[in-house]
N, C-alpha and C positions, 0 to 999 in steps of 0.2 A: 504493500500500500504506500509506503514511503517513496518508492520509485515512481509510482503513478502520480503522487502529489508533486514530486519534483518535475515530472514531465508536464503536468498541468501548469505549474508556476512558470516554467520556461516558455511554454507555448503562449501563455497569457502575456508574458513580457514581449515576445516577438510580435504578437498580434497588436499589443499596445503601441509598439514602435512603428507599426505598419498600417494595416487597414483601419484599425480602431482609431488611431491618431488622425487619419485622413477624414474619418466621419465625425469626430468630436471637435477637432481644432477649429473648423469653420464656425462652430457654435460657441465654443468656450472662449476663444480669443477675442472676438468682438465684444462679448459681454464684459470680460475683464477690462478691455481697453476703455470701454465707455463708462464703466461704473467704479473701477478701483481708484481710490485716492491714497491708499497706503499699501505697502508691501504685504503686511499681515492680512489685510482684507482680501487680497488676491489669493493668498494661500488658503484662507478659510473657505472662500467660495469654491475653490477647486476641490478641497477636501469633501465638502458637502456634495458636490457633483459626482465625484468618483465613489463616494459612499452610497449614493443612490444607485449607481450602476452595479456596485457590488451586491446590494440588496436584491436587485432583479436577478443577477446571476445565481445567487443562493436559492432563490425561489425556483428558478428554472432547473437548477441542478437537483434540487430535492424531487421535483416532479419527474425528471429524467431517471433518477435512481429508483423511483417508485414504480414507474410503468413506462415502457417504451411506447405503449399504445397512446398514452397522453401526449408524449413528444411528437408522435406521428400526427395526431390530431392538430397540435399546435403548428407544425410545419406546413400542413396542407389546408389549414383553415384560412378562409379569405376574409372573414369578418373581424376577428380579434386583432390580428396584426394591422389591419387597415384602421381600426378605431384608435389603436395606440399611436400609430404614425400620425393620424389626424390630430390627436390631442397634443403630441409633441410639436407638430407644425404650428398649431394654434398658439401654444405657449411661446414658441420662438417669435412668432409674428407679434404677439402682444408685447413682449419685452422690447422688440425692435421699435414698435410704435411709441411706447413709453419713453424709450431712450431719445427718440427724435423730438417728442413733445417737451421732455425735460420739465422745467419749472415754469414754462411759458403758459401752461394751462392753470387757471386759478380755481377750477371747479373742485369741490371737496372730494367727489367720487374719484376723479382722475388722480388727485393728490394722494389719496389712500392707496390706490393701485401702484403709484410710483414708489411710495415708501415700501410697499411689500415686495415688489419685483426688482427694484433698483437699489434703494438705500439699504434695505435689510433683505438682501436677496438669497439668504441661506436656504430658506424653505423652498423657494422657487427653483434654486439650483439643485436641491435634493430631488424634487419632483421631476425636473427635467432629466436628471441622471437616471432615475427609475424608468421613465418613459423611453429614453434612448437605449437603456439596457434591455428592456423588453422588446424593443423593435428588432425584428429578425434580420440578421446579416449572415452572410455565408460562413465566415470564421466561427461565429457563435453557434450556428446550427450544426456545423461539423463537430465542434467540441461537445455539444449536448448529445449528439448521436453517439459519439465515442463514450461519453459518460454512461449513457443508457445501456451500452453493451458491457462495459466494464464493471459498473457499480452493482453491488449485490443487495443494497438497501437504500432507502431514501437518504439516510444520514451520510452514507458513503458518497452518494451523488452530491449532496450538499458540500461535503468536504472537498471533493474534487473541483466543483464549481468555485468554491471559495479560494482554492489555491490558484486557479486560473484568474479569478478576479483580482487577487492580490498582485500577481505578476502584471496584470493589465493596468493596474493603477499607477505603477512606478513612473512610466514615461509622462502620463498626464499630470501627476503631481510635480514632477520636475518642470514641466511646461508651465504649470500654474505659478510655481516659485519664480521662475525666470521672467515670465511675462509680468507678474506682479511687481517685481523689482524694477524692470525696465519702464513700465507704465508709470509707477509712482515717481520714479526719478524724472521722467519726462514732464509730468504734470507739475512737479515742484520747480523745475528749472525753466520751462518754456510755457508761457501763458498763451501766446499767440497760436491760434490754430486748434486749440482744444475743442472748441464748439464745433468746428468743421469736422474734425476727426470723430467726435461723438456722433454727429449726424450721419456720417458715412458708415459707421459701425451699425447704427440703427437700420439704415437702408439695406445694408448687407444681410442683416438678420432677417428682415422681411422677405428679401429675395430668396434666402436659403430656406425659409419656412414654406414659401410658395413652391419652391423646387421639390421639397420633401413631400408636399401635398400631392403634386403631380406624379410622384413616384409610387403612390399608393396603388 
């Protein structure tokens, strides 16, 4: 079992440095760039994001260890993955819109949303991590299929998925630390262009959310 856990961890690390990074970076980096004002804030937001992804992996790993039939239903179901992708896309678009609006909107309703999604975005980052973790991708489906074959119990499937998720988190955490440091340093030293950069990040998030919607 230790050998399988090590395999899962190394596979998670390689996937985190490859396809998982390519799918998460276009969402994570614009949010950090637009909302982070201090290095610690970027690290915290990234931790909540990857924790959400890990939570999704643990749930899927448990189901994979429990029944390969459930995994088969998940892979071939058209409804649930579509709903999850739609929710993730909607959340990304909402964050993008709020980033563009900023504090220019004086309506209390919009202000409360801005505080929740931007100023104190830990919960929204956690939810976004869960949604993107549940959204099916080829590396994840391959790992879950392997877990379903190898695991002899739900708990073993959960452990294997957890090892994969921990390896997967490393690159994203490093990305969050590096981007938080760079963005915080930029915003402290250079005031000109901050608003433009923030608007660009918001527009990018909206476009990425629309693209994710059309991939459903």
